[in-house]
N, C-alpha and C positions, 0 to 999 in steps of 0.2 A: 178296520182300516189299514189302505199299505198299505206298507213299513220302510216308512220314507228314507229309511238309511239306508235300503236297500236301492231303491232310485238313484239316491247321491253315489251309491258307488258303482250305479251301473253306466251315472251319467260319469263318472272319471274312468271308467274302461273304454267309452264309445271314444272319449276324447282322448286318450294317451293314447289308442290304439289306431286314429285317425289322426293322431300326430304325429306317431311310427310311420305309417306307410305313402305319408307324405315330403317326412325326413328322407327316407326310402326311397325316394321318388327324384327325388333331390338332386340327393344324393348321384344317387345313377342319369342322372341328364349330363350332372356337373362329370361325372366323369368319362361322359361319354363324346362332352364337348370338347374336355382337354386331352383325350385320345386323341380328335380325328383333329384338331384345332393344333396337334405338334406344339404347340407349346404354350401356355400359358401368359394372357397378355402384358405383366409385369416383367418375365422373362424375352418375351419377344423383343419387348422396349429398350431391354440394355442388350439385348444383342444390335439390334441399331443404332445406337446411344455410341455403341464400342467399338462398332465399324472400324474409323479408318485407324483407330489405334491399334488395333488388331493387326489389319490390313499393311500397315508402316511396321510396323514390327515381323509381320514373314515378310516382307521386303527386302528389309536389313537383314535379316539371321536369312535368307534366300534357302539353305541348306541346315539342316539337323537329324541326328540320332538321337538326342536326347535334347529334350531340355529339364533347368533347374526352374524352378519355380518359387522365388521370396517373397509373398505378400507383407507389405511394408503401410505401418504406421506411423508412429514416433520416432523409434526405436532405429536411430542412426546414427550411434554411438559404436556398435556394433556389424553394421549394414557389410562395408567393407572389408573388414575382418569375414566374415561369410562369405562374402563374392569372392575375393581371396582364394580361401582354402577349396569352394566349389571351386575356381578357375584350371588352380591346381590340376584338381583331381580329374575334371574332365582335360584339361591334355596331355597327361600319362595315361586317356583312353587312345589318343591317337585318331578317334573322328571327328568331323566336324559336330557340334554342341554349340548351345547356348544358354544365356544367364539371363531369364525376365523377372523383373523388377515390378510388379504393378502396387501402385500407392493413390491417395485419396485422396479428392481436390484440395482440400485444406489444410495437408502436409507436404503443397506442391512445391512450397520455395526452400524444405526443410528440406524432399528428396534429389532436388537438381541441384543444388549446394553443396551435396554428401561430394568429397571427390571418390570414384571408383578405379578399380583398375583398369584400363582400359582394353579396349576388343581384341585378339589376336585370331591370325588368320584361320587357326581351328574355333574357335570360342568368342561367341559374337557375344556382349551385354548390350541389353538393351532395358528398357524402362519408359513405361506412360502411365496414366494417370486411367480410374474408372470415372465413367459418367459422374457428374452432382447428381445430388439425393438417393445414390445407392449402397448404403452401411455406411453413411460417416460418421454416426455415432460410437463412441466408446462402448466396447463390449465384442464376442464371439462372432458372432451372426457378421459386422461384413467381413470376415474372411470369406463366407457361403463364396459370397460378388469375385468375388479377388481370385481369388481359385477358378471361379468357369471362368471370367477372362482368358487364363492359363490353358483352360481347356480349351478354348476353345484356339486359339495361335495351336498347341500339339495338335490339335486334329488337322488344322490344315497342313503342320507340315507333315504329318503321319508320322511322328516320332513319342519314343515313352515321358512320361513325363514324371516328376522327382520334386515336390514339396517338401522343401523346410525354414523352418522360421527366422526372421530375421536377429530374434536374443535368444538362440544358440550361440554356446560357447566352444564346442568340441565336438565339429561338423568335421573331423578331417577322415579320409576315409569311407566315408558315408554313403558319396557318390556310385563309389566301383562296390560296395554290399547290396547298397538295391538295385544294381543291373545285374550283378551276377544271378540275387534271385529269380529276377525278369524271366531272364535270358535263360540260363540255364537250367535249372529249378522251372520253370514255365508257368508260373507265377502272372495273375492275371493285375495281382497288388498285392505287393511285398508292405507289408509295415511296420514299425517301430516298436522292437521289444528295449526295453531297459529302466533302470533304474529312477525309483525320483521319488521324493521326497512328500512329508503327508504335510509339517510344517512353513516348507516354503514355497508348495509346489501341491500342485491339483491330485495327487495319486490318490484319494480321496475317493473324488470323480466314476475314476477306471475301476477301480473296486469295483463300486456297485455296477456301471454299464457294464460289465465282462461278465458279471453275473446273473442279470438278467436278460443280457444278450444271447450268453450259452448256452442256458435253458432255455428259449424259444429257437433258437437257430441251430443251436450243436455246433456253436462257433467258440472255443476261447482265442476272439479279438484280446489282443493284449493292452492295446489306447487307441482306440476309433476313433475319438476325441483328441486325437494326442495332435495330431497340424503334423507332424513328421510322415510321412511315408508316401511312396511309388506307384503307379499305374502305368501300366504295357499298355503300347501303340495298340491293341485290338481289344482292347475295351474303352478306349478315350470314345470313338464315337458312342459307341451305346447309352455312352452318360449324358452328351447333350442328347440324343434323344431320349432320352426317360422324363417323360413330364412329368415325374411325380416328384425327380430329386429338391427339385427348390421349390416345389407347392405345398410343400411340406411343414414351412418357414424353418428350417432345421434350424438349430440350431448352430453349428458346422458345418461343411458339405461334408465331410471326410464321413462325417456319422450315416449319413445318408449315401456315398456313392458305394459304405463299405456292406450297411441293407442290400441294396440296387446287387453290385455284384452274388450275397450270402444267397440272396432269391433265384437266382438266376445259376445257384450250383458252382459261380466260379472260384475258383482254383486262390484258394491266401495264405499267404506264407509269412513269418517273420523273420525279424532280423538281429540279431543282438549285438545293442550298439552302449553297451555299460552305463554306465552313469549320465544325465543328461545336465550340462554347464545351464543355467541360463538365465537370467535376472527373476529374485524371489517374486514369487506373488502373498503378498499377504492375505491372511486367514481372513479379514473380512471380507476382503475382492471377493474371494473365493464362495464365503456366502451367499454373496450376493448375488452372484453368476448362479446358488442352486437350481431354484425355478424355470427359470429357464432348459437347463440344464434336464430336468423332469421334463417339462416338456416335450422338449425336443427328443429326448429317447421315447415314451410314450407315443409319438407323432411317429415317430418312426414305423415301430410296431403294429399300430392302427393303420398306418398305410401298405405294410408289407406283412400284414395281418393273414392274409388266402396261404404264403407259403409257409407263412411259419405252422399254423395248424398243417398244412399238410407234409410237415418231417417225418418221417418216420417213430414211434415211442423208440426202436430196436436200434434210431443208428447210434453209435456213442459219442461224444463230445471231443474236441480236439484236445489234448493232455496238458495241463502246464506245460510251456516248455523248457525245460530240460538246459541250461546251459554250463559249460564249463570254465567258469574264471576265478578268478582271484577277488574279484570284488565280490563279499559277500556281509554287509554291515548287516548291523542287528537292529532291528524296526528301533528302538528307541533313541540311537542317534538321525533315524528315519520322522519320528513320530516330532521332535523336540521333548525341550519342557513344558512347553504351554499350551500347546494346540488343542492338548483334548481338555484342559478347562476353558479354552476360550472357545471346541465346539458344546461343550452342554452345556454355556452361557445362552449360545444361540440358539438352541434344539429348544431350551426350556422356557424361552419367547415366543420361541414359532408356538410351542404347544398351548399358549397360552392366545396368540391368537386362534387356533385353529383348532380348539378342542372341538366345536360341535359339529364341524364338516368331517374329522376324523372320527366324532363319536357313533355320528351316521352311515359313514362306511365300511370303519373297522367292525359294529357291532360292539356290545356292552363288554363279552369277556373277550375278547381280542385286544378295545378299549386298554381294560384293566392291562394288559399281559403289556403290552409295549407302550401306553405313555403312565401311569400310575405308579411304575413297577421304575421303568427309569428318573421319574420324576424324584422319590423318595430315596433314589441313590444319589453318591458322591459320584464327577469326572470319572475317576478310577474305578466306578463300584459299577457299573453297569454292565449287565450284563443279559442282553438281550438277544437270544438265543438265535443260533442261523433257523431254524424253523418257525422260529415268531417272524421273525425278520420275512422270510418269505411268503410266509400268510396275506401277512400285510401289505405286502410290495406288489401281491396280484389281488388281494380284494380290491387297493387302489388302480392297478391298471383297467379289470373290471366294470367300476364303477366309471372311466375313463373312455374306454371302447362304446359304453353301453349309455352315453351321457347323450342325448338328442338335441342339446342344443351347440351351439359352434364360439366362437372365443372366448370371453369369460369365464364361459362356467366349465371348459377345460383347460383354463390355466389357472381355476380357481381351484382347484382338486389337483393341479399338477405341485401348488402352491401348498397347499394345506399336506400330502405328502412330503414335503421338504424334510420336515423332524424325525419319522419315521427312515427314511435316510439316516440320520447324522445320530439317530438311536442307534440305529443295526453296525453304522459303521466305525462308532467309538467303540460298541458293543465289540468285536471284530477287534481294532485297536491294541481294547484293554488284554482280551486275551495274547497276543503276539507277540508284546513288548517284550519281554523277556528272550523274542526271537530269532534265527535270522531271519535275513528276509527271503532266500528261497525257500528256507524252513514256513515261514508263514503262504506263502502263494501255497508252496504245496496243501497247508489246512484248506487254507480257501479251495482248492479244488477235489480233495478229497473230500470234505463236509459239505461245502456250504455250495458249491454249485451242485450238485444232489439235493440237497432241499428247497433249491430253487428250482432244478425239474421237476419234483414230484411236487409241489404244489401249483406250477403251472401243467403237470397233469392231471393230473385231480382239477383245474377249472375245465381244459379244453376238451378231457372226455365227458365231460356231463352232457347227455341226449340232449338237453331244452338247451345246452348252451350253445355247444358246436351246430347241432342238425338244423335249428332252428331258431335258436337266437341270433345268429349272422344273416339269416336266408337272404331275410326281406333286402337285409343295409350290402352286403356281398356282390351280387350275383356278375354287375356289367367290373362295379371295378374291379372286381376277383380277375373275372377273365383278361379283362383289361391291361391290369396288375401283371399280367400271367405274359402275355404276349409280348407290352413294351419291357421287362427282360430279360429276353433271350438276345444272344446276343448272336451279330448277325455273318 
């Protein structure tokens, strides 16, 4: 008698093969449509709706060498102070400049009722609103559309662009530091490098992001999703022409812009700004953002995967930037007394809700190392090693890339990875609680980054994974992304 199990396995194999071929055709057709259509439909609609405001801002400004863009949502208390400090910095340059504030429709009255410094002959101050329905809800994704509107203004004026968040309280001198990095050092992007708190800020987010991004792209970008960075006028038009910047649904546009410049082998430099002072972020707000953050970073990598695979293994990553400063606090001061307890409580809850997907993705051995060991330890006793954290991360990343379904399937996998991120970060904080900030960052660069790089190389160098696994999926999108990432 024929073996029924053999027929069953053959049927599943044929179904999976047919599904993968169909998905490959769909993805490549979509990539070609996006590339030849220049921009996705939603971006095109946003551009048409925001055009009157952009044209009005360009006419008011007339001429400018640099624009300081300030995204606005609800934080009106500090807005006038940020504008005043930026205006003084711009006046000191002695060249035509502008400050552009872009807000939401739902905060129309709050933005226009706030008293701001008046425009001067050298520095124009302009404020306008985005179209309704583009990032109106709370969350950092709304900032992407705001930054996109500012890119359009800067492109029309052919000037440099600096982004500063409205809640930052110590921005004195930032404009000059950014411009010196872009103009004198020839950087395409200048990224803020400052000290952020773990207990009252989202420093944990950047610890993980710089590890995984640095492992793949050999770039040690300090705050890829921090919101404070500057873009050279040479790069602004290229960003607006890249059809993958907003198509990937980035958590923040800054991370997608930096991935774009990295894939195009652009020059990224750091700007040391000391300690960042701004409105504290409650830990629960930070934990709520983590699934979207993971999804965004995984999506960045999937979009630019051909460029990541093309990076030579011998190319050494940029080391953690050493800075000469007297401000070198202890890690315990930055962590706080309660943060590790709150982080541990959140990861335990997430382990319970995602245990099945965690086990299926990690396998029994790694599941026991990462999950069961962490659950048995207390908050200050978690010891997830750099190697375990790296192996679990790239196990999830491989699963994310291989997912044939879109939307919910990938989002569910990104959400299931969050407790692993939290466990790895908690292990790092426990190891470094007694160190100074600079010493902790040196440990991150000396031990954790090599572990992430090794895990990525192991994954990328597998012949099936590298040569055939991505083969049907990336020929068109890979070529088009490389074409689209060339600077004009």
